[in-house]
N, C-alpha and C positions, 0 to 999 in steps of 0.2 A: 302835457301842457295845460291841463285844466287848472284854471285859477281857483284855488280853494276858497269856498265861500258858502255861507248859509244865508239865503235870502229871507230875512225875517222882518222886512219892512212892511210887506203887504200880507198879513197873516190870516185874513178872513178866509176861512175854510182850510187854508193850508199854505205851504211855501216850498220852494226848492231847497234841497240840500245837495249842492253840487259835489261836495267832497265825498259823500256817500253815493252819489249818482241816484238819488232818491227824490221823489216828491212826497212830502209829509202832509198828510191830511189830518186835521185836528177835530173833526166832528163826523159822526155817522150820518148827519143830515146835510149832505152836499146838495146843490141845486138839482142835479141829476146823479144817478150812480156813476161814480168815477172808477173806471176799471183799469186793470192791467192784464197782460197776457203771460201765461206760463207755457214753457215748452218752445222748441224751435226745430224739431226734427221728426214730425209725424204725430206725436202726442201733444195735445194742446188743452189748456184750460183758460177760460175767461173768468176773472175774479174781480169783484167790485170792492170798494173800500169797506164793505161790511161782510165780505166773503160770499156774496151772492155770485151767481154765474153757473157755468157748466163745463164739462170736460168731454173730449171726443178723441178718437184716433183717426187720423188722416182726413176723414170726410165728416163734416158736421151734420150731414143729413143721414148717411147710411151707417155711421159708426158712433152714434151719440151714446155716451155712457150715462150721463145724468140729465135729469129734466130741468128745464127752465121755462118759466111762464112770462112771455113778453107782455108788456102793458098790463101787468097784474096790479091789483089794488089790495093792500098798499104795494107800491112799486118795489121790485127787486126782493122778492121773498121766496126765492129758490136758490139753494147753494150748498156749500159745505159748512155745517154749523157745529158748534161745540157749546153745549149748555152746561152751566155751572150752578150747582145748588149747594148752599151752605147756610146753616142756621135759618132754614125755611125761606131764604131769599134766593131768587133765580136771576141770573144775568148771562150774558153771552161773551165768549172770548173774542168776538169781532164786532161788538157794539150792537148788532141786530141779529136776528129778528125780534128778540125779546123786547118788550115795551119798556121794561125797567132798565134805565140807562146807567152804565158804570160811572163811577166818580171821575175817572180819567180814562181817556181813549186816544189812541193814535194809530193811524195806518200809514205805513211806509211802502209805497210802490217803488220797486227797484228794477234792475235789469234782469228780468226773468223770474222774479220772486216778489212776494208781498209779505209784509210783517204786520202783525196786529198786536199792539201793546195796550193792555187793559189793567187798571188798578181798581179794585172794589173791595170794600170791607176788609182791608188789610191783606188781601190776596192779590198778588201780581201774576198776570199771565202774559206769555209771549207766544203767539202762533205764527209760524213761518211756513208758507206754502210755496212749493216750487216743483218743477219737473227736472229731475237729474238728467244730465247729458246722456243721450243714447238710450234712455229708458222709455218704456211704454207705461209710465206710471206718474202719478202726482203724489208727492210726499207732504204730509202735514205734520210738522213738529210742534208739539204743544208743551211748553214749560210752565209749571205752576210753582209759585214760591209763597211761602207764608211770611209776610213782612210784619206780622203782628207779634204780640208777646204771649199768645196762648195757643194751645194745640187746636188744629182745625181738621175737620172731616168734610171732604168735598165729594159730592156725587157728580160725576162727569158723564154726559151723554153726547156721543157723536151722532151726526145725522146727515145722510145724503138720500136722495130719491133717484132710483134707477129709471132711465129712459129705456123703452123697449126697442132700442137699436135704431130703427128707422124713425127719425124725429118727426117726419110728416105723418106717417102712419100712426105713430104714438099719440098724436094729438087729434086724430080724427076717427080711427077705426075701433071705437070702444066696444062694439058688439063682439069683436074678436079679442081685443087686447085685455079686456077685463077677465079673460079666462086663461091667459097664456103665461102669466108671471110664474117663474120658478126660481127657487134658491136652494142652496145648501149651506149649512153652517158646520164648521169643523175647526176645533182648536181656537175658537174665538175669531175665526176668519169667516166673513159672510161672502158667499159666492153667488153672483147673479148669472143664471144659466138659461134665461128665457130663450126659447126657440133653439137651444143647443141640440135638442133631440132631433130636429129636422135638418135644415140645410146649413146651419151655422157651425163653424169650427172655431168659434171664439167665445170667450166668456169674460166677465169682469169680476173683481173682488175688492173688498175693503177690509183691511186688517189693522190690528193694534198690537204693539209689542209688550203688552201687559196682560196679566190674567183679568178676565172680565167677570163681573157679577151677574150679567145678563145681557140680553140682546133683543132686538126686534127687527123683523124683516117685512112686516105688514104695516102699511101706513096708518090705517084706521086704528089699529091696536095701539100704535105709538102715540098718535096725535089725540085720539079720542074722537067720539062722534061730533061732527059739526065744529071741529076746532081747526085752527091753523097752526103754522109753525111758530107763532109768537108765544104760545104757552102750551106745549104738549102735555097731555094728561100724565104720561109716564114720568116726565120731569117733575111735574107738580107733586106726584105721589112718591117720587124718589125711587122708583123701582120699574125695571123692564118687565115685559110680559113673556119673553122668549117665544114670540109669535113667529110662525112660519108662513110666508106668503104662498097662497095657492090661488093664482090668478090675482084679481084686483090690482093694487098698486104696490109693487115691491120696493122696499127701502133697505138701508143698512144703518143700524144704530147699535153702538156698543155702550154698555154701562160699566164704568170703571169707578171703584171706590178709591179715593186718594186721601191718605192721612199725612199731615205735615206738622212736624214740631216747629216751634218758633225759629225762623231763619232757614228752615229746610226747604229745598226745592226738589222737584221731580220732573223728569222729561218723559213724555210719551210720544211714540212715533206711529202715525197712521199712514197706511199706503193704499192709495186708490189705483188699481192696476188693470191692465188689459192683457189677455193672453190669447194667442192663436196656437192651435194644436193640429198636428197632422191627422188626417182622417183615420188612419190606422191606429192612432194612439189616443183617440178622443176619450175613451172610457177606461178607468182603472178597475171597475167592476160594473156589472149590469146596472145602468141607471145612475152611476156615480162618476162624475167628471174626473178627468186626469188633472190632478192638482199640482203635479210636479213643477211645471213652469212657474206657477204662482208662488209656490213655496221657495223656489230658488230666488225669485225676485224679492220676496219679503225678507229673506235671509240677508240680502245685500244691504238692507237698511234696518237691521235689527237693533241698533243702538245709536246713541247720540253722536258718537265718534264718526261712524260711517256716514251719517247724515251731514255732519259738519264738513267732512271731506268732500262730499258731493256739492255742497254749497260753495266751498272754496274753489272747486273746479269750475263751477258755473261763473263765479266772479272772475277767475283767470281768463276764461273763454271770452267774456264780454270785454275785459280790459284789452285783450289782444285784438278783438274786432274793432273796437273804438279807436285804438291807437293808430290805425292805418291812415286816419285823417284827423288831425287836431289843429285847431286854429287859436291864435292868441292875437286878438285885435283890440283896439281901444274901446270896443263896445262889448261889455260883459254879457249882455243878453244875447247878442249875436253869437258869441263863443258858446254859451250854454246851449243854444239851439242846435248848432252844428256839431258840437263835440259829443253831446249826450243824446238828447231826446229826439232830434230829427233822425239821427242814424238808427236809434232804437225803433222808432216808428217805421222806418224804411224796412227793417227786418221783419216786423210783424206783418206789414202790408204785403211784402214779398211772399211770405208764407201762406197767407190766407186770401189774398186778392180782395174781393168784396163779399166773402161768403159768410163770415161769422163774427158779429159784433153785438152790441146791445141794440143795434138798429137793423142789422142784417141777421135774419133768423137762422141762417145756415141751411135753410130748406130750399128757398126759391132760386138761389144763384150759385153757380159753380165758380170756377176760375175764369175770369174774363180774358178774352184774347187781347183786346186793346189794353185792358187794365194791367195784365201781367207783363206784357211787353214794356209798358211804360215804367212799371215798378222797378224793373231791373236797372234803370239808370241811377237809382239811388242806392244800389246795393252791389254793383259789379266790383267795386273796390274792396268789399268786405269778404265775400265768399264766392269768388268767380266760378269755381267748379259747379256750385249749385245754380248759378245764373246760366251757365252753359246747358245744364240739364233742363232747366225750365224753358229756355229758348227752343231746344229740340223737341220738348213735349208739345209746345205750341205749334211748332212747324208740322208735327205729325197730325194735328187736327185741321190743317189747311186743306182746302179742296183743290182739285187739279186745275181748276180755272183761275186759281190765284186768290179766290175769295176765302173766307174763313168762317168756321163756326164762331158765334159770338161768345160762347162759353164752352168749357168742358168740365167734366166731373173729376175731381182729384183722385178718387179711388180707382176709377177705370181708365182715366186719361183719354176718354173718348169724347168727341164733340157732343154737345147737348142738342139733340134733334128737336126738342120741344121749343127751343128758342130759335134754332136755325142760324142763318147768316143774313147777308145782304145789308149789313151795316158797312157802308162803303169806305169808311176811313180805316177799318180794321187791318187790311193787308199791309199797308205801308208802315205800321208801327213796328213790324218785325225787322224792317231795315234799320230803324233807330236802335232797337235793342241789340241787334247783331253787330252793327258798326261800333256802337259804344263798347260792347264786350271786347271786340278785337282790339280797339284802341287801348283799352285798359290792360289787356293781358298780352297782346302781341300774338295771340293764338289764332292763326288762320285755319287751323285744322277743323274748326267747327263747320266751315264751308264745304268740306268734303265728306262730312258725316252722311251716311245713307239714311234718308227719312222718307217713308212712303206718304202718300197723300191720304187724308181722311182715314187714318188708322190702318191703311193697307200696308202690311209688312212684306208683301210679295214683290212690290215694285222697288226700284232702287234709284230714284233720283237723289241727288245730293242736296244739302241744305241751300247751297247757292242757287240751285234751280228754283227752290221755293221763293227766294228773294226776287229772282227774275220774273216769276209768274205774278208775284205781288205787284211789281212795277207794271207789268203788262195788263193786269186787271184794271188799273186806272186808265191806261191808254185805250183800252178796248171798251170802256164804259164812259164815254163823253157825251154831253148833251148838245143842244142847239148852239150854244155860245162857245163850244170847245172846252167847257169846264166839266169837272167830274160830276157824274150823276150821284145823287145823295143816297139812293136806295131807300131802305126803311128809315134810315137816319144816318147822320155822321156822328162825330164825337158827342154831340148833344142828342141823346136818345129821345128827348122830348120835342124835337123839331121834326114832326112826322108829316112830310109834305106829300106823301102818296097814300095816306091812310083814310082820310075823310070820314072819321068815325063819329056817329051820332048815337051809338049804342053804349051805355055805361058798363055793360057786362063784357066787353071785349077789350083785348090788349092793344094799346097803341103800337107797341113794338112788333107785334106779330100779325097785324092786320094790314092788308094792302088792297085798295080798290082802284086807285089811280094807276095809270101807266107809269113805269119807272124810267122812261126814256126822255123826260123833259126836265124834271126838277133837278137843279144843280147846286153844288156846294162850293162856296169860296173858301171855306175852311179846309176842305180836302184839296183844293187847288193850291193853297199855300203849303199844306203838308207835302203835296207831291213835289213841288219845287224844292222845298227844304230837304226832304229825304231822298228825292230823286237825285239831287246833287251829291248826296252821300253815296248813292248807288253808283253814280258815275265815277267818283273817286275810288270806290272799292274796285270797280272794274279795271281802272288804271293800275291799281296796286297789284292786280292779278295778271296784268299783261293782256287784258281783253280789250284792246284798243278799238276794234270795230264795234263791239257792243257799247263801249263807253261813248263813242261818237253818235251812235243811234240814240242812246238814252239822253245825251245832252240835247239833241234836237227836240226830243219830246218835252224836256224840261223847259227849253227856251220857248217852245210853242205855248206851253202852259203859262209861262210868265207873261208872254204877249197877250194871251187871252184875259188874264187877270187885269192887266193895265187897260185893255180895250173895253172889257165888259164888266169889270169888277170894281171900278173906282167910282165913288158917288159924289166926288167934289171935295169932301173934307175927311172922308174915311172910306174904307173898303166895304162893299156890300157883304151881306151875310150869305145870301142864296138867291136862287130863282125858284119859284114854286111850280107846281104842276101845270099852271096856266101860263108859265113863262113870265110871271110878274116878279118884280124886285122885292126882296125882303132885306130889311136892314138899310133902308134908304130914307133920305130926308123927305121923299115923296110919300112915305107911309104915315098914317095917323099915329100908330103905336109901333114900338119896336123899330125905331129909326136907326139905331146903332147897336151893334153886338160886339162883344169883346173878342170872340174866337178868331174871326178873320183878321182883326187888327193885329193880334198876337202872331198868328201863323204867317201872314203875308210879310210882316216886317222881319220876323225871324228868318224867313226865306230870302231876305235881302231885297224884296220887291219894293220899289219906290225909294231906295236909299240914294240914288243918284239925283233924282229930280225933286226931292223934298216931300214926296207923298208920304213916306214912312214917318217923318217927323210930324206932319200935319195929322196923320191918323192917330199917333200917340198923344198929341196935344188934344185931340177930340176925346180920347179916352179920359184924360185928366179932367177935362172940362165937363163931360157929360156922364161919365160912369164912376169916377173915383169918389169914395166916401171915406170918412175916418175909420170905418170898419173893413175896408177892402174895396175892390173894384166890382161893381155890379155886372151881371151878364148882359143885360140889355136895358135900354131906355127909349121912350117911356114904356112903363109896364103895360101889359095887356089887361084891359078891364072887362073884356067880353070874350066869350069862347068863340074861336074861329076854327071850324073843322078843317080848313085848308092849312092850318099851322099845326094842329094836333095838340099833344099833351101840354106843351109849353103854355098855352093860353087857358089851360084848365086850372092852374094854380092861382090862389089869391095873389094879388100884386105884392111883390117884395119877397116872395118865398120861392125857394128852389130855382128852377130855370126861368121863372117869370120875374126877372129883375131882382132876383136874389144875388147874393155874393157867393157864387159857386166857386169855392176857393181853388179848385184844381186848375182853372185857367188863369188865375192871377200871376203865377210865375212866368207864363208866356209873355206877359207885358214886362215883367222884371227883366227877362232875357232881352227883349226888344229894346228896352231903355238902355241897358248896358251896351248893346251893340251900337246905339247912337252916342255912347260916351257919357250918358247922364247917370252917373253913379249915385248921386244924392237921391234922384227920383227912384232908382231901382231899389235902394235900401229903404226908402220911405214906404214903398209898396210891400216890401218884405216884412217890415215891422208892423204894418197894419193888420196882418192876419196871423203872424207867428206867435205861438202861445207864450214864449218867453217875454214878450212885450205887453201882454194883456192881463197882468196880474192885478191891475186896479179895477178891472171890470168883470171879475169872476161871477158876481151875482147876475149881471146882465148876460154874460156869455153862456153860462149854465153848464156847458160840457167841460170835459177834463181840461184844466188849464196847463197841461204839459204836452198835449198832442194836438195836431191839426184836426179840424172838423171839415166835413164835406161842404157844408152850407152855413152861411151867416145871413141873417135877415137883412134885406136891403132897405133903402130909404123909404120905399112905399109901404113897408110892412108896419104892423101895429107895434112891433118890438124891434126896431132897427138895432143890429149888433148882437142879437140872440142867435146862438149857434145850434146846429143839430147834426146828427149823424157823424159821430167822432170816430177816430182811429183809421178805419179802412177807406182811405181816400188817396187818389193819385197826387193830391196836394203835397204829401210828404216827400215823395221822390222828386217831384218837379221843383219844390222849393229848395231842396238840397242841391239839385243839379244847377238851378239858377244861381244860388249863392256861391257854391264852390267853383263852378266852371265859368261863370260870367261876371259876378261881382268880384270875387277874389281872383278869377281868371286863371285858375290852375286847371288846364285842360289836357286830358289825355289825347294823344294823336298816335298815328301809326309808328312814327319814328321816336316818340318820347313824350315829354310833357312840354306844352307851350305855356308861357306866362303872359296873359293878356288881362291885367286887372282893370276894373272900372269901379273904383271905390269912392266914397264921399270925399270931397275935397279937403275936409278938415281932419282926415285920418293921416297922421304923419307917417305911419308904417303899420305893418302887421307881419306876423310870422306864422308859417304853416309847417307842421311835420307831416310829410307825405310818404307813405310806402307805396311804391309803384313797381309792379312786377317783382324782381329780386333786388330792387334798389331802395334806398332810404334817403330822401332829400330833406334837408333842413333849409327851408326857403324863407328868406327875409325880403319883403317888398317895401321899398322906401318911396315916399312921396314928398320929397323935400320942398318942392315948389307949389304944393297944393293943387296940382293939376288933376289928380284923381284917375286920369286915363291918358293914353297917348303912347308915344314910342317908349319901348323898354330897353334899357341897357343892362346886359346880363354879365354877371361875374360868377364863375364856378371855381371854388377852391382857390380864390385869390387871383384868378386869371380871367381876363376879359374874353367873352365869347360873342361872336357875331350872331345877330338875330335874337329871337326870343324862345328858341327851342333848346330844352335840355335833352341832348341826343343820347338816347338810351344805349346805343352801340358804343359810345365813348364813356358814358358816366353811368355805370350799372352797379355801383356799390354804395358806400356812404359818402355823401357829398353835401357841401355847404354852398348854398346858392344865394346871391344877392341880386335882386332885380330892382333897378331904379327907374322910376317914371320920369322921363325927360321930355322937353319940348322939341 
């Protein structure tokens, strides 16, 4: 249902090509490096629009294959590079890092691949980088064509720099690391075997499917003394040194001589791979690694035909994933967002949580408990089996008291003890992810899966018991007003009400000086009412009436506490601090209103009956909304307050201090849709969604095809400037808000419900939705310009009572017409 189009109206730096599902970048000098992700099943690569970035297997900290230097000068000068030398001129097949720029350059970021098209001096090159499905390898296909009228001889040099596996140790422990690097070279394949002699059973390799004229594995030999990657000595001289790394910094560089007649082209295939070997099979002879698994992998991509087949399989894979939800509305930008890039970003964020981007180094953070649970709501319709696995992995890191480790390491799947827990919003997110998964799939068996607490495999509670203890954790940790205790922090990790830090060398998130039995969170209160109601409904589905009755009492008590102690007159309070004082109140000098509690309390239905919900959202529109999105709080904090913590440490307008922290904007979109204000919901959606921001690429700076975590707010020096792109819960939440609340196509236990809340001027829209084993072609009509209200349902030409597509009756191919009526 994608409307074929190439957006060439706003071409500064690049444009969307919807037909190819690509973003086309037209210059190597974008405001920041604009990246893509390769891989989706364990092996991953981050690749910029000039082929910068790095690769890793499973864990970006413990299984890093290649090095990357964050905040380097010049920026983005580590990657997978191909240098071309012809007639004493040097350029790159990806635009950089060579200072000499090609005559024509284009980067096309697509679904799981990136292509680089360069024309220079009559030589055309096309570099395609991707990770084949199911492989622990990155394939780089480079095609060179002589577009001129004379014979050309090209010296080609590949280049990557190996990381010594542990990315943190690699960048700090030089007294050891500069003595550990080891390589082998055989038949043109460069094998990286650092530490293989000791405790490692894995190695990496870099191969090319052509005879080589030389190689280098020692960085200083290849680059030359005191040189960088912009002009390596070997490339300048046109000859490799055949260096073998013994310690120092190991690299992999192949030298290939390519001769092309006029009109002739040649394709070379490079494979960057990872191999694990059984301990008993590690060596093929003393000191020589077992190369058999690498040779088998290389053989699978020995020629262009096999590479193209793998690319075709990758395209088919993504077509299948994206086809599960396709929208055709009057708004082409809305369609582009939901049909292509939002779903694509959901998948990347699901895979990597907040661990590895050009802003997250892959070292300091593992998979977040709250992050990963939330990410599943944007992905459950695509690959539900993986979502189930992820939820159970998260469940296994939960502690027996219902709390949770804030993060876990993807390699070990164990909780990160360095960060610990006591972020008191964490537990209830698992109710959201589990309920959303069951509604999407109809699979209640996840609840009976045996999952131990805190990695304990000997105990046998089921997953439902984990949900019950998550619910109970809130009930057992209430403060003086009957509201949930905030712990170290709630969703806002920078609101540290029990920290009291005056030492710049300590962590806000892991430091606690104040007692944790006073400071309370209105955000968690709204969260508990919202997902507590989901827990009640789940109990009823399971026939657990007594537990449902008990849980409902707790939810009702929390709702009452919010109305009694959490309403400030025109909006909901944000919290009570460790002194019992209000935060997010008109009584405060700064930080009078916060976005989080407005979103969650209204999403929970609090204040719907008496007008408080509407007044709270009107206050958001008046005091927090900007053309670039909704700010987190106002007024900004201009002085550091140790009783608030990190939030007051940022300059005004950035990050949590009155920045537009995009993750929470969809909560207001959902809340507005629940009030029936579809125009407002879409207005907020458009203010932060990349498809609508093509006119402000220079200001925005980050990738114009994916969401960023933060956009500078009105108090900042540069309002509208974004930071921290790709790995943000904004992606899943915007998709959830748009698909389930604006479009109103909502999974439920019995089927799909249709509850649209669209702009009044949309006459209709159509959705192709694959749901469990059914496929629904849904047409929503808005003949009277109402936008929301009662829905009249017709399925296969017959009227149906209510707004539910009952899966038990309609579980094949069906045509659905939903008409909004007064």
